[in-house]
C-alpha positions as CSV (number, residue, x, y, z in Angstrom):
1,M,-68.1,-18.8,36.3
2,R,-66.9,-22.4,36.0
3,S,-66.8,-24.2,32.6
4,L,-68.6,-27.4,31.9
5,G,-65.2,-29.1,31.8
6,D,-64.5,-27.9,35.3
7,L,-67.9,-29.2,36.5
8,V,-67.5,-32.6,34.9
9,G,-64.0,-32.8,36.3
10,A,-65.4,-32.2,39.8
11,L,-67.5,-35.4,39.4
12,N,-64.4,-37.5,39.4
13,G,-64.9,-40.2,42.1
14,R,-68.6,-39.5,42.4
15,L,-69.7,-41.8,39.6
16,P,-70.1,-45.6,39.9
17,T,-66.8,-46.2,37.9
18,A,-64.0,-44.3,36.4
19,G,-65.3,-45.3,33.0
20,W,-68.5,-43.4,33.6
21,H,-66.5,-40.3,34.4
22,E,-64.4,-40.6,31.3
23,H,-67.5,-41.2,29.2
24,L,-69.2,-38.1,30.4
25,K,-66.0,-36.0,30.3
26,N,-65.5,-36.9,26.6
27,M,-69.1,-36.5,25.6
28,L,-69.7,-33.2,27.4
29,S,-66.4,-31.3,27.4
30,D,-63.7,-32.8,25.1
31,P,-63.0,-30.3,22.3
32,L,-62.9,-32.9,19.6
33,L,-65.4,-35.6,20.7
34,N,-68.3,-33.9,22.3
35,P,-71.6,-33.8,20.4
36,R,-73.0,-31.2,22.8
37,N,-70.5,-28.6,21.4
38,V,-70.9,-29.6,17.8
39,I,-74.7,-29.3,18.0
40,A,-74.7,-26.2,20.1
41,H,-72.4,-24.3,17.7
42,G,-74.1,-25.6,14.6
43,L,-71.0,-27.3,13.3
44,R,-73.0,-30.2,11.9
45,A,-75.9,-29.7,9.5
46,E,-77.9,-32.6,10.8
47,V,-78.3,-34.0,14.3
48,G,-78.9,-37.8,14.3
49,R,-80.8,-40.1,16.6
50,E,-77.5,-41.3,18.0
51,D,-76.4,-37.8,19.1
52,A,-79.8,-37.3,20.8
53,A,-79.6,-40.7,22.5
54,L,-76.1,-40.0,23.8
55,L,-77.0,-36.6,25.2
56,I,-80.3,-37.8,26.8
57,H,-78.3,-40.6,28.4
58,A,-75.8,-38.2,29.8
59,A,-78.5,-35.9,31.2
60,R,-80.3,-38.9,32.8
61,S,-77.0,-40.1,34.3
62,L,-76.2,-36.7,35.8
63,R,-79.7,-36.4,37.2
64,L,-79.1,-39.4,39.4
65,L,-76.2,-37.8,41.2
66,A,-76.8,-36.5,44.7
67,P,-75.2,-33.3,46.0
68,A,-71.7,-33.8,47.5
69,P,-71.6,-34.0,51.3
70,A,-70.7,-30.6,52.8
71,S,-67.2,-30.3,54.0
72,P,-66.7,-29.6,57.7
73,A,-66.2,-25.9,58.5
């Protein structure tokens, strides 16, 4: 099973700019910065609107991606 960090890493080059890739990588898989991990593991007593907005934005951004073209066999 691949980790979320591996999956986000595989998106490198598939997002509109390198900045988008870094943004999603930090928000979804960085051990210190990602609100997804902090919230999922109950490390913060209260989840704010800002956290919710960032995670909804990430989900909507990822939803816009199309599958990668199949590599020739």
